[in-house]
Steps between C-alpha positions, in 0.01 A plus 500: 500500500390864463741730687196648679426161660849470657497547877812306595827415324726211594866470389675164472856624513435831671856629551633520145584852388245496211225336707539754781434791266164351399426419868556871581259600223221290652583616850462858381164409342377384838476122434584233752851390388668189630753237389761237548877524461772253577712720721463841674700792352531873536247532220241269661543680832422832328202350328366377835538850640307636205208267576572171323441171686793267426586155633810289434370141535348315200168440674142542365377562855706820511304655208272776645125442487446795261731330248304171501199648317549416137235747381693798638864399535756529220806276540828614347804275480855517374640238258780436752242317722497121441190357335440266790497777762225415751335842506509540121349147472224603740398800295511299175292215640234744629460696179653834597598768245875449483726729301870539452648837607553577129130449421407765758751742347359423160156611615653824627669569166156478335344739754790749481766605244768243575859620475689172516873424519620158390846347468739247643663776706457871558121482527476571876721809486343630177141448617577662836663799328202539265252471791686768696514738201129450430392516862664838566377641167158650417398156363554293816472115486433179684787255517573131566871459526745211543708682765464739789524859372725703730297810419180348640614216725274264316452301177151645436354841418125567507336806341200606298707517179411315179850370479644190670875417480560121516813288500426236237648166615589241240529214756237233426385721208322723753526808284269340240203597727578872458347738249752790493420842369876547465795280581874522531702182430845541658670165419428149382804299615375141549398410853248268673598215264344266754171652380571573135739221406680687221621849413265501196194436719612773736525752216167381354340578836618865471375518137154385611507761780544777245176391327316591821579876488180689426450694170585865551769412754873446449793261539830643617762233440871482558664516157744210557248230588498162323128474447223579252191688607151457354306821559133559436406773250512840663779414749797734467854364523803683652844377584749611759853433630782681674643671192263430208129473418193715504573561867859511620754699705770745391758705682524254789699638797611284793676713762537510878235228543248681285365406155348751262396455135288648221181305416454476124137445395288532181245688710716744695865468596600602855838624604679438833296215641648403839472146632371485856665160536829554319583155365608460133242228417223729614568736211350244258223403738423870544479555125232228471302630801513861375398391149182327626412787734561757226284310247216521751526875554764575769670832424871577509505648851308197641735261329810687624364525854389132509846375395681732745285389798487127419631324809550143371362157595586278797754236396569667166849648525397587854779685682516429876839666572663751274800699619866552418607196705239246400216434260246221570192428286244237425370406155228258391687407180460124441530453124843507328415814300379676817819394684706626201326842500523529881868412503570731204323791676696439820828492313414830319417664834801361690773456248791489745338309793515132587146363437374191682169324421314246717274315259222256578390328175125472454346173367676177403367517142626855449844404641509190276407701189718805555792414735763606241320830440479562876873435531582739210282780651643459850858495365479876443543532879811447714363250746197263495355318802245231404236350729288197427215525247163635622245237373178702523238272339747236373639165610876447478656388168785250525836663424361857505661707779669841532830325424406506129529879516798495732700273261434727202600833654787656307859473613594785729166525674540432871223250595352300783197282573320524833164399649250786530503447881870591494450837326485713811816348644673548166407874497622536861843355416570670166555857380329653197517812280184429298272208601182394318250226592354357178204272435120452530502241780490543874851635556354852496350423844856523634564844348389697813736293714785540252440875502530509883821301494662722240386823675663377827826440317 
């Protein structure tokens, strides 16, 4: 379908963070935008206020009339939706143009200069940092992000710029639809083995992704990754890390809750860069974001200002309470390496405090494949409260429960298993110095209530 023919857009799985960004794009373009989602959420409520028609019952009769004209309606779906979904089946049987979210993003990377961030973890923060730096610079940008930027209160930025910043998702090989002008790859720790099967297949998927970078563009890759890239002629290659590489940091200072460092670059090094969200892991994310922005023409003052004013992402090291008596935060970390980095950063920031985590494992397959790694990562903390596994798209696997992690926590770690419905009562009856809610499931929905309880204390 020619984009000029599109009058309506229908989303099967409207409330996902990535889908909602594209929905906002089409709302801004003036199209009729509608969709289905399984359950209401804060995000779907906001989309409805912005003009999207959403229903929560799997029912073909609920599809608006404007979205039943196949010659003018584009249907976008998420791979998380089951193949037998009634509405998806209706669109297939009636010959509608149906695209995955990633296909739509791929079209946008061909129409703009796509600045893409891929990786098992770190991609949401790095892409949001890069989008903020670019958007407040003379270059500007569009952006489709995997989290809500606290600077803009949305996961989407629309402008007249030639640049579009995109979070490149490896789930279901979605990032193979993209045609990046430049890309950062932050990490390639195996994940989604229910899709890929083996570590080798996962790494091969990233190798193929590097082939898609356009000649004249660039790859900025973490120097410690276990993968081989395969770049087209004319694609420049740079590496980065915390302390080494073409782009890295020197003279790192962590003091009084502030982090400052010198950005070392083959283009132009910049002294005294201050992190707007002072978390140790964000130094490395910031190096990657600054590198991509600098390669596209951001100057030193724009880079410095962008980093200083970066406000973070909802659910990414998201502080809700921060005072001398108590610290409470929420973090989306749901892969062992993410948990490790999150726990390490908390420990660096609060060396002498008792740190408690409430962790909701995400997916039976991920728990089955990595339960020992989860236990090792969580064992950096003083106390671990485990809830039952959040299944998302999966059916239960016999013998796979949170107890696999519980049983492998290191000696000396205080631990407990509770149902997620008991979390609020647990918070009411216990005292904390530093408390973090971890995971990508639905436990985050209880964070506002937890915040209220802790503030009353």
